[in-house]
C-alpha positions as CSV (number, residue, x, y, z in Angstrom):
1,X,50.0,58.0,39.4
2,X,53.5,57.7,40.8
3,X,54.6,60.9,42.6
4,X,57.0,63.5,41.2
5,X,59.7,63.7,43.8
6,X,61.5,67.1,44.0
7,X,64.7,67.3,45.9
8,X,65.7,71.0,46.3
9,X,65.7,74.4,47.9
10,X,63.2,76.5,49.8
11,X,63.5,80.2,50.0
12,X,61.4,83.3,50.9
13,X,61.5,85.7,48.0
14,X,61.6,89.4,48.7
15,X,61.0,91.2,45.4
16,X,61.2,94.9,44.5
17,X,59.6,95.9,41.2
18,X,61.6,98.8,39.8
19,X,61.7,100.8,36.5
20,X,65.2,99.4,35.9
21,X,67.7,97.2,37.8
22,X,70.2,99.3,39.8
23,X,73.8,99.5,38.6
24,X,76.5,98.8,41.2
25,X,76.5,101.6,43.7
26,X,73.2,103.0,42.5
27,X,69.9,103.4,44.5
28,X,66.7,103.3,42.5
29,X,63.6,104.7,44.3
30,X,59.9,104.2,43.7
31,X,59.6,100.4,43.5
32,X,56.8,98.2,44.9
33,X,57.5,95.3,47.3
34,X,56.2,91.7,47.3
35,X,57.2,88.9,49.7
36,X,56.3,85.3,48.6
37,X,57.5,81.8,48.9
38,X,60.3,80.7,46.5
39,X,63.4,78.6,46.1
40,X,63.9,76.7,42.8
41,X,63.0,73.4,44.4
42,X,59.8,74.6,46.1
43,X,58.9,76.6,43.0
44,X,59.1,73.5,40.8
45,X,57.2,71.4,43.3
46,X,54.3,74.0,43.4
47,X,54.3,74.3,39.6
48,X,54.1,70.6,39.2
49,X,51.3,70.2,41.8
50,X,49.3,73.0,40.2
51,X,49.8,71.5,36.8
52,X,48.2,68.3,38.0
53,X,51.0,66.2,39.5
54,X,51.2,64.3,42.7
55,X,54.3,65.8,44.4
56,X,56.5,65.0,47.3
57,X,59.3,67.3,48.5
58,X,62.8,66.6,50.0
59,X,64.7,69.5,51.5
60,X,65.4,71.8,54.6
61,X,64.0,74.9,56.1
62,X,65.1,76.9,59.2
63,X,63.4,76.9,62.6
64,X,61.9,80.3,62.0
65,X,58.7,82.0,60.8
66,X,59.8,81.8,57.1
67,X,60.2,78.0,57.5
68,X,56.7,77.6,58.9
69,X,55.3,79.8,56.1
70,X,57.0,77.6,53.6
71,X,55.6,74.4,55.1
72,X,52.1,75.8,55.1
73,X,52.4,77.0,51.6
74,X,53.5,73.6,50.3
75,X,50.7,71.9,52.3
76,X,48.1,74.2,50.6
77,X,49.2,72.8,47.3
78,X,48.8,69.2,48.6
79,X,52.6,68.6,48.4
80,X,53.8,65.8,50.7
81,X,56.4,67.3,53.1
82,X,57.3,64.3,55.3
83,X,60.9,64.7,54.2
84,X,61.1,68.5,54.6
85,X,63.5,68.7,57.6
86,X,63.8,71.6,60.0
87,X,67.3,72.8,60.7
88,X,67.6,74.4,64.2
89,X,71.0,75.9,63.4
90,X,70.2,77.8,60.2
91,X,67.7,80.3,58.9
92,X,65.4,79.5,56.0
93,X,66.8,80.5,52.7
94,X,66.1,84.1,51.4
95,X,66.3,85.5,47.9
96,X,66.4,89.3,47.2
97,X,65.1,90.1,43.8
98,X,64.9,93.1,41.5
99,X,62.4,93.0,38.6
100,X,62.4,95.8,36.0
101,X,59.7,97.1,33.7
102,X,60.5,94.5,31.0
103,X,60.1,91.6,33.4
104,X,63.8,90.8,33.6
105,X,65.3,90.1,37.1
106,X,68.4,90.2,39.2
107,X,68.6,87.8,42.2
108,X,70.9,87.3,45.2
109,X,70.3,84.3,47.5
110,X,71.3,83.6,51.1
111,X,71.1,79.8,51.1
112,X,70.6,79.2,54.8
113,X,69.2,75.8,55.6
114,X,69.4,74.8,51.9
115,X,73.2,74.6,52.3
116,X,72.6,71.9,54.9
117,X,70.7,69.5,52.7
118,X,72.8,66.3,53.0
119,X,73.4,62.8,51.7
120,X,71.7,61.6,54.9
121,X,68.6,63.6,54.1
122,X,68.4,62.0,50.7
123,X,69.1,58.5,52.1
124,X,66.2,59.0,54.5
125,X,64.0,59.5,51.4
126,X,65.4,56.5,49.6
127,X,62.1,54.6,49.4
128,X,60.2,57.7,48.2
129,X,62.8,58.4,45.4
130,X,63.0,54.7,44.4
131,X,59.2,54.6,43.8
132,X,58.9,58.0,42.1
133,X,57.5,58.5,38.6
134,X,60.1,61.3,38.0
135,X,62.9,62.8,40.1
136,X,63.1,66.5,39.6
137,X,66.2,68.4,40.8
138,X,68.1,71.7,40.6
139,X,71.4,73.0,41.9
140,X,70.6,75.3,44.9
141,X,71.5,72.5,47.3
142,X,74.9,70.9,47.8
143,X,76.1,68.7,44.9
144,X,76.7,65.6,47.1
145,X,73.0,65.5,47.9
146,X,72.2,65.9,44.2
147,X,74.5,63.1,43.3
148,X,73.1,60.8,46.0
149,X,69.5,61.4,44.8
150,X,70.6,60.7,41.2
151,X,72.3,57.5,42.1
152,X,69.2,56.2,43.9
153,X,66.9,57.1,41.1
154,X,69.2,55.6,38.5
155,X,69.5,52.4,40.4
156,X,65.7,52.1,40.3
157,X,65.3,53.3,36.8
158,X,63.4,56.4,37.8
159,X,63.5,59.1,35.1
160,X,65.6,62.1,36.1
161,X,65.0,65.7,35.1
162,X,67.9,68.0,36.1
163,X,67.6,71.7,35.8
164,X,71.3,72.8,36.1
165,X,70.6,76.1,37.8
166,X,72.3,78.1,39.1
167,X,74.9,77.4,36.5
168,X,77.9,75.3,37.7
169,X,80.2,72.6,36.4
170,X,78.9,69.1,36.7
171,X,80.6,65.7,36.9
172,X,80.3,63.6,33.7
173,X,79.3,60.5,35.8
174,X,76.3,62.4,37.2
175,X,75.3,63.7,33.8
176,X,75.2,60.3,32.1
177,X,72.3,59.3,34.4
178,X,70.2,62.3,33.5
179,X,67.1,61.6,31.4
180,X,66.4,65.2,30.5
181,X,68.7,68.2,31.2
182,X,67.0,71.6,31.0
183,X,69.6,74.4,31.0
184,X,68.9,77.9,29.9
185,X,71.3,79.7,27.5
186,X,73.8,80.7,30.3
187,X,73.8,77.2,31.9
188,X,74.2,75.5,28.5
189,X,77.3,77.7,27.9
190,X,78.7,76.9,31.3
191,X,78.4,73.2,30.6
192,X,79.6,73.2,27.0
193,X,81.7,76.3,26.4
194,X,79.3,77.2,23.5
195,X,77.7,80.6,23.7
196,X,74.0,80.1,23.1
197,X,72.3,83.0,21.3
198,X,70.1,81.4,18.6
199,X,68.6,78.1,17.6
200,X,71.8,77.0,15.8
201,X,74.1,77.6,18.8
202,X,71.4,75.9,21.0
203,X,71.5,72.9,18.7
204,X,75.3,72.8,19.0
205,X,75.2,73.0,22.8
206,X,72.5,70.3,22.9
207,X,74.6,67.9,20.7
208,X,77.6,68.5,23.0
209,X,75.5,67.6,26.0
210,X,74.0,64.5,24.4
211,X,77.6,63.3,23.8
212,X,78.0,63.3,27.6
213,X,75.4,60.5,27.8
214,X,72.4,62.6,28.6
215,X,69.3,61.1,26.9
216,X,67.4,64.3,26.1
217,X,68.1,68.0,26.3
218,X,65.8,71.0,26.4
219,X,67.7,74.4,26.1
220,X,65.2,77.0,27.3
221,X,65.6,80.3,25.5
222,X,63.0,82.6,27.2
223,X,60.7,84.4,24.8
224,X,62.1,82.3,21.9
225,X,61.0,79.0,23.3
226,X,63.1,75.9,23.8
227,X,65.4,73.8,21.6
228,X,64.8,70.1,22.2
229,X,67.1,67.3,21.2
230,X,67.7,63.6,21.6
231,X,69.6,61.0,19.6
232,X,67.2,61.2,16.7
233,X,67.6,64.9,16.1
234,X,66.4,68.3,17.4
235,X,63.7,70.9,17.0
236,X,62.8,74.4,18.2
237,X,59.5,74.5,20.2
238,X,58.4,78.1,20.0
239,X,57.3,80.1,23.0
240,X,53.9,81.7,23.3
241,X,53.7,85.5,22.9
242,X,52.5,87.2,26.0
243,X,52.9,90.5,27.8
244,X,55.6,89.8,30.4
245,X,55.3,91.3,33.8
246,X,57.8,89.3,35.9
247,X,60.1,86.5,34.6
248,X,61.0,85.3,38.1
249,X,60.3,81.6,38.4
250,X,59.4,81.1,34.8
251,X,62.1,78.4,34.3
252,X,60.9,76.7,37.5
253,X,57.3,76.6,36.2
254,X,58.6,75.2,32.9
255,X,60.4,72.4,34.7
256,X,57.5,71.5,37.1
257,X,55.0,71.4,34.2
258,X,57.5,69.4,32.1
259,X,57.7,66.8,34.9
260,X,53.9,66.5,34.9
261,X,53.7,66.1,31.2
262,X,56.2,63.4,31.1
263,X,54.6,61.4,34.0
264,X,51.4,61.6,31.8
265,X,53.5,60.0,29.0
266,X,53.2,63.0,26.6
267,X,55.7,62.9,23.7
268,X,58.8,65.1,24.3
269,X,57.7,67.9,21.9
270,X,54.2,68.0,23.3
271,X,55.6,68.0,26.8
272,X,57.8,70.9,26.1
273,X,54.9,72.8,24.5
274,X,52.8,72.2,27.6
275,X,55.7,73.5,29.7
276,X,56.1,76.5,27.5
277,X,52.4,77.3,28.0
278,X,52.7,77.1,31.8
279,X,55.8,79.3,31.7
280,X,54.1,81.9,29.4
281,X,51.2,82.2,31.8
282,X,53.6,82.6,34.8
283,X,55.4,85.6,33.3
284,X,52.2,87.6,33.1
285,X,52.0,87.6,36.9
286,X,54.3,88.7,39.7
287,X,56.2,86.4,42.0
288,X,57.6,82.9,41.6
289,X,55.2,80.5,43.3
290,X,52.2,82.9,43.1
291,X,52.6,83.0,39.3
292,X,52.5,79.2,38.8
293,X,49.3,78.4,36.8
294,X,46.8,75.7,37.6
295,X,46.0,72.8,35.2
296,X,42.7,74.2,33.9
297,X,44.4,77.5,33.0
298,X,47.2,75.7,31.1
299,X,44.7,73.5,29.2
300,X,42.5,76.5,28.4
301,X,45.5,78.6,27.2
302,X,46.6,75.7,24.9
303,X,43.1,75.4,23.5
304,X,43.0,79.1,22.7
305,X,46.5,79.0,21.2
306,X,45.5,76.4,18.6
Protein backbone atom coordinates (compact mmCIF):
# COMPACT_ATOMS: atom_id res chain seq x y z
CA UNK A 1 0.00 0.00 0.00
CA UNK A 2 1.32 3.44 -0.90
CA UNK A 3 1.77 5.70 2.13
CA UNK A 4 -0.53 8.46 3.25
CA UNK A 5 1.75 11.51 3.47
CA UNK A 6 0.65 14.12 5.98
CA UNK A 7 2.23 17.57 5.78
CA UNK A 8 1.23 19.61 8.78
CA UNK A 9 1.49 20.78 12.36
CA UNK A 10 2.62 19.25 15.64
CA UNK A 11 1.44 20.63 18.99
CA UNK A 12 1.33 19.69 22.62
CA UNK A 13 -2.29 20.02 23.79
CA UNK A 14 -3.01 21.26 27.31
CA UNK A 15 -6.69 20.67 27.98
CA UNK A 16 -8.83 21.81 30.91
CA UNK A 17 -12.24 20.13 31.28
CA UNK A 18 -14.68 22.65 32.75
CA UNK A 19 -18.41 22.85 33.32
CA UNK A 20 -18.62 25.71 30.85
CA UNK A 21 -16.13 27.64 28.74
CA UNK A 22 -15.16 30.93 30.47
CA UNK A 23 -16.48 34.21 29.10
CA UNK A 24 -13.93 37.01 28.47
CA UNK A 25 -12.51 38.17 31.79
CA UNK A 26 -14.02 35.24 33.68
CA UNK A 27 -12.25 32.52 35.73
CA UNK A 28 -13.91 29.12 36.00
CA UNK A 29 -12.65 26.89 38.84
CA UNK A 30 -12.94 23.16 39.33
CA UNK A 31 -11.71 21.73 36.03
CA UNK A 32 -9.50 18.70 35.38
CA UNK A 33 -6.28 18.82 33.34
CA UNK A 34 -4.94 16.62 30.54
CA UNK A 35 -1.73 17.07 28.55
CA UNK A 36 -1.45 15.09 25.31
CA UNK A 37 0.08 15.25 21.85
CA UNK A 38 -1.87 17.24 19.27
CA UNK A 39 -1.62 19.53 16.25
CA UNK A 40 -3.96 19.01 13.32
CA UNK A 41 -1.29 17.42 11.16
CA UNK A 42 -0.05 15.00 13.80
CA UNK A 43 -3.61 14.23 14.90
CA UNK A 44 -4.56 13.27 11.35
CA UNK A 45 -1.41 11.20 10.94
CA UNK A 46 -2.10 9.25 14.14
CA UNK A 47 -5.76 8.78 13.20
CA UNK A 48 -4.78 7.44 9.78
CA UNK A 49 -2.16 5.10 11.22
CA UNK A 50 -4.56 3.68 13.81
CA UNK A 51 -7.26 3.26 11.15
CA UNK A 52 -4.91 1.00 9.21
CA UNK A 53 -2.89 3.29 6.95
CA UNK A 54 0.85 3.37 6.27
CA UNK A 55 1.70 6.97 7.18
CA UNK A 56 4.64 9.35 6.74
CA UNK A 57 4.80 12.82 8.28
CA UNK A 58 6.40 16.09 7.13
CA UNK A 59 6.67 18.99 9.59
CA UNK A 60 8.69 20.67 12.34
CA UNK A 61 9.07 20.54 16.12
CA UNK A 62 11.19 22.56 18.50
CA UNK A 63 14.41 21.43 20.15
CA UNK A 64 12.66 20.84 23.48
CA UNK A 65 11.03 18.15 25.61
CA UNK A 66 7.68 18.60 23.85
CA UNK A 67 9.36 17.96 20.52
CA UNK A 68 10.96 14.76 21.77
CA UNK A 69 7.65 13.60 23.20
CA UNK A 70 5.96 14.29 19.87
CA UNK A 71 8.57 12.27 17.99
CA UNK A 72 8.22 9.34 20.35
CA UNK A 73 4.45 9.46 20.15
CA UNK A 74 4.50 9.31 16.33
CA UNK A 75 7.03 6.47 16.42
CA UNK A 76 4.72 4.47 18.70
CA UNK A 77 2.08 4.54 15.96
CA UNK A 78 4.64 3.41 13.35
CA UNK A 79 4.55 6.76 11.54
CA UNK A 80 7.63 7.50 9.42
CA UNK A 81 9.23 10.72 10.71
CA UNK A 82 12.33 11.04 8.54
CA UNK A 83 11.00 14.42 7.37
CA UNK A 84 10.04 15.75 10.80
CA UNK A 85 12.66 18.47 11.26
CA UNK A 86 13.89 19.94 14.54
CA UNK A 87 13.96 23.74 14.70
CA UNK A 88 16.60 24.93 17.21
CA UNK A 89 15.24 28.48 17.14
CA UNK A 90 11.60 27.75 18.03
CA UNK A 91 9.55 25.91 20.62
CA UNK A 92 7.23 23.07 19.71
CA UNK A 93 3.70 24.29 19.06
CA UNK A 94 1.31 24.43 22.02
CA UNK A 95 -2.50 24.45 22.11
CA UNK A 96 -4.46 25.61 25.17
CA UNK A 97 -7.93 24.03 25.15
CA UNK A 98 -11.11 24.40 27.21
CA UNK A 99 -13.70 21.60 26.93
CA UNK A 100 -17.16 22.00 28.49
CA UNK A 101 -19.67 19.45 29.77
CA UNK A 102 -21.28 19.09 26.33
CA UNK A 103 -17.96 18.24 24.67
CA UNK A 104 -17.64 21.60 22.89
CA UNK A 105 -14.24 23.28 22.95
CA UNK A 106 -12.39 26.59 22.67
CA UNK A 107 -8.75 26.54 21.52
CA UNK A 108 -5.84 28.99 21.33
CA UNK A 109 -2.62 27.92 19.58
CA UNK A 110 0.99 29.14 19.86
CA UNK A 111 2.37 27.90 16.54
CA UNK A 112 6.07 27.76 17.46
CA UNK A 113 8.04 25.58 15.05
CA UNK A 114 4.94 24.99 12.91
CA UNK A 115 5.26 28.56 11.64
CA UNK A 116 8.68 27.64 10.25
CA UNK A 117 7.55 24.78 8.01
CA UNK A 118 8.93 25.96 4.67
CA UNK A 119 8.92 25.31 0.95
CA UNK A 120 12.43 23.88 1.46
CA UNK A 121 11.07 21.36 3.97
CA UNK A 122 8.46 20.27 1.44
CA UNK A 123 11.01 20.10 -1.41
CA UNK A 124 13.17 17.84 0.75
CA UNK A 125 10.22 15.44 0.90
CA UNK A 126 9.50 15.67 -2.83
CA UNK A 127 10.16 12.00 -3.59
CA UNK A 128 8.00 10.91 -0.65
CA UNK A 129 5.07 13.09 -1.74
CA UNK A 130 5.43 12.09 -5.40
CA UNK A 131 4.99 8.40 -4.56
CA UNK A 132 2.20 8.79 -1.99
CA UNK A 133 -1.19 7.14 -2.18
CA UNK A 134 -2.78 10.29 -0.73
CA UNK A 135 -1.47 13.69 0.36
CA UNK A 136 -3.36 14.91 3.45
CA UNK A 137 -2.98 18.55 4.53
CA UNK A 138 -4.43 21.24 6.82
CA UNK A 139 -3.73 24.95 7.33
CA UNK A 140 -1.81 25.19 10.61
CA UNK A 141 1.45 25.67 8.68
CA UNK A 142 2.37 28.53 6.30
CA UNK A 143 0.43 28.61 3.03
CA UNK A 144 3.56 28.63 0.81
CA UNK A 145 4.47 25.19 2.20
CA UNK A 146 0.90 23.97 1.63
CA UNK A 147 0.96 25.25 -1.96
CA UNK A 148 4.35 23.65 -2.63
CA UNK A 149 3.13 20.25 -1.45
CA UNK A 150 -0.04 20.58 -3.53
CA UNK A 151 2.00 21.39 -6.65
CA UNK A 152 4.24 18.34 -6.19
CA UNK A 153 1.29 16.02 -5.59
CA UNK A 154 -0.67 17.43 -8.53
CA UNK A 155 2.32 17.03 -10.87
CA UNK A 156 2.49 13.32 -9.96
CA UNK A 157 -1.28 12.76 -9.92
CA UNK A 158 -1.35 12.03 -6.20
CA UNK A 159 -4.86 12.49 -4.75
CA UNK A 160 -5.03 15.47 -2.38
CA UNK A 161 -7.26 15.82 0.68
CA UNK A 162 -7.24 19.35 2.08
CA UNK A 163 -8.83 20.06 5.43
CA UNK A 164 -9.09 23.89 5.29
CA UNK A 165 -8.64 24.41 9.03
CA UNK A 166 -8.21 26.76 10.69
CA UNK A 167 -10.47 28.73 8.34
CA UNK A 168 -8.73 31.14 5.98
CA UNK A 169 -9.08 32.36 2.42
CA UNK A 170 -7.46 30.16 -0.22
CA UNK A 171 -6.16 30.83 -3.70
CA UNK A 172 -8.33 29.52 -6.55
CA UNK A 173 -5.26 28.02 -8.27
CA UNK A 174 -4.57 25.90 -5.19
CA UNK A 175 -8.18 24.77 -4.82
CA UNK A 176 -8.45 23.45 -8.36
CA UNK A 177 -5.85 20.78 -7.59
CA UNK A 178 -7.71 19.49 -4.52
CA UNK A 179 -9.32 16.08 -4.89
CA UNK A 180 -11.40 16.31 -1.71
CA UNK A 181 -11.97 19.42 0.40
CA UNK A 182 -13.26 18.75 3.93
CA UNK A 183 -14.42 22.01 5.54
CA UNK A 184 -16.66 22.20 8.57
CA UNK A 185 -19.58 24.67 8.60
CA UNK A 186 -17.42 27.65 9.62
CA UNK A 187 -14.73 26.90 7.08
CA UNK A 188 -17.27 26.37 4.29
CA UNK A 189 -18.78 29.77 5.07
CA UNK A 190 -15.34 31.40 5.05
CA UNK A 191 -14.60 29.96 1.61
CA UNK A 192 -18.01 30.59 0.01
CA UNK A 193 -19.78 33.34 1.96
CA UNK A 194 -22.73 30.96 2.50
CA UNK A 195 -23.73 30.45 6.13
CA UNK A 196 -23.99 26.69 6.63
CA UNK A 197 -26.57 25.59 9.19
CA UNK A 198 -28.47 22.70 7.59
CA UNK A 199 -28.19 20.22 4.71
CA UNK A 200 -29.62 22.67 2.17
CA UNK A 201 -27.07 25.38 2.94
CA UNK A 202 -24.31 22.75 3.08
CA UNK A 203 -25.37 21.67 -0.41
CA UNK A 204 -25.24 25.26 -1.65
CA UNK A 205 -21.75 25.74 -0.19
CA UNK A 206 -20.58 22.44 -1.67
CA UNK A 207 -21.83 23.42 -5.12
CA UNK A 208 -19.99 26.74 -4.86
CA UNK A 209 -16.78 24.93 -3.97
CA UNK A 210 -17.17 22.46 -6.83
CA UNK A 211 -17.38 25.42 -9.20
CA UNK A 212 -13.85 26.33 -8.06
CA UNK A 213 -12.59 23.14 -9.70
CA UNK A 214 -12.48 20.93 -6.61
CA UNK A 215 -13.41 17.37 -7.53
CA UNK A 216 -15.28 16.38 -4.35
CA UNK A 217 -16.42 18.15 -1.18
CA UNK A 218 -17.36 16.82 2.25
CA UNK A 219 -18.85 19.49 4.54
CA UNK A 220 -18.59 18.10 8.07
CA UNK A 221 -21.47 19.11 10.34
CA UNK A 222 -20.66 17.59 13.73
CA UNK A 223 -23.47 15.52 15.20
CA UNK A 224 -25.49 15.84 11.97
CA UNK A 225 -22.88 14.06 9.86
CA UNK A 226 -21.35 15.23 6.58
CA UNK A 227 -22.77 16.53 3.31
CA UNK A 228 -20.87 14.96 0.41
CA UNK A 229 -20.94 16.22 -3.17
CA UNK A 230 -19.26 15.75 -6.52
CA UNK A 231 -20.17 16.61 -10.10
CA UNK A 232 -22.90 13.94 -10.12
CA UNK A 233 -24.80 15.33 -7.12
CA UNK A 234 -24.76 15.30 -3.34
CA UNK A 235 -26.02 13.42 -0.29
CA UNK A 236 -26.07 13.68 3.49
CA UNK A 237 -24.14 10.94 5.29
CA UNK A 238 -25.61 10.84 8.81
CA UNK A 239 -23.46 10.82 11.91
CA UNK A 240 -23.67 8.08 14.53
CA UNK A 241 -25.42 8.91 17.81
CA UNK A 242 -23.00 8.68 20.75
CA UNK A 243 -22.59 10.30 24.17
CA UNK A 244 -20.01 13.03 23.47
CA UNK A 245 -17.34 13.72 26.08
CA UNK A 246 -14.78 15.79 24.15
CA UNK A 247 -15.01 16.92 20.51
CA UNK A 248 -11.34 17.96 20.38
CA UNK A 249 -9.69 16.37 17.36
CA UNK A 250 -12.88 14.79 15.98
CA UNK A 251 -12.45 16.54 12.65
CA UNK A 252 -8.85 15.36 12.48
CA UNK A 253 -9.90 11.77 13.17
CA UNK A 254 -12.48 12.11 10.39
CA UNK A 255 -9.83 13.25 7.91
CA UNK A 256 -7.29 10.62 8.87
CA UNK A 257 -9.84 7.83 8.59
CA UNK A 258 -11.15 9.25 5.30
CA UNK A 259 -7.63 9.13 3.85
CA UNK A 260 -7.33 5.46 4.80
CA UNK A 261 -10.71 4.58 3.32
CA UNK A 262 -9.84 6.26 0.04
CA UNK A 263 -6.45 4.51 -0.22
CA UNK A 264 -8.42 1.28 0.22
CA UNK A 265 -10.56 2.39 -2.76
CA UNK A 266 -13.84 2.62 -0.87
CA UNK A 267 -16.54 4.57 -2.66
CA UNK A 268 -16.93 8.15 -1.45
CA UNK A 269 -20.12 7.61 0.57
CA UNK A 270 -18.73 4.47 2.21
CA UNK A 271 -15.45 6.28 2.92
CA UNK A 272 -17.29 9.14 4.63
CA UNK A 273 -19.40 6.69 6.64
CA UNK A 274 -16.18 4.99 7.79
CA UNK A 275 -14.74 8.40 8.72
CA UNK A 276 -17.96 9.31 10.57
CA UNK A 277 -17.66 6.13 12.62
CA UNK A 278 -14.06 6.91 13.58
CA UNK A 279 -15.02 10.46 14.55
CA UNK A 280 -17.99 9.22 16.59
CA UNK A 281 -15.75 6.93 18.59
CA UNK A 282 -13.26 9.74 19.17
CA UNK A 283 -15.76 12.11 20.81
CA UNK A 284 -16.53 9.53 23.50
CA UNK A 285 -12.98 9.98 24.87
CA UNK A 286 -10.84 12.85 26.05
CA UNK A 287 -7.92 14.34 24.13
CA UNK A 288 -7.10 14.63 20.45
CA UNK A 289 -4.60 11.88 19.66
CA UNK A 290 -5.52 9.70 22.67
CA UNK A 291 -9.11 9.53 21.38
CA UNK A 292 -8.25 8.27 17.87
CA UNK A 293 -9.68 4.73 17.53
CA UNK A 294 -7.92 1.73 16.08
CA UNK A 295 -9.11 -0.19 13.02
CA UNK A 296 -10.64 -3.10 14.91
CA UNK A 297 -12.71 -0.65 16.98
CA UNK A 298 -13.97 1.15 13.87
CA UNK A 299 -14.88 -2.07 12.08
CA UNK A 300 -16.65 -3.42 15.17
CA UNK A 301 -18.55 -0.14 15.64
CA UNK A 302 -19.73 -0.26 12.03
CA UNK A 303 -20.84 -3.89 12.35
CA UNK A 304 -22.87 -3.06 15.44
CA UNK A 305 -24.38 0.01 13.74
CA UNK A 306 -25.81 -2.02 10.84
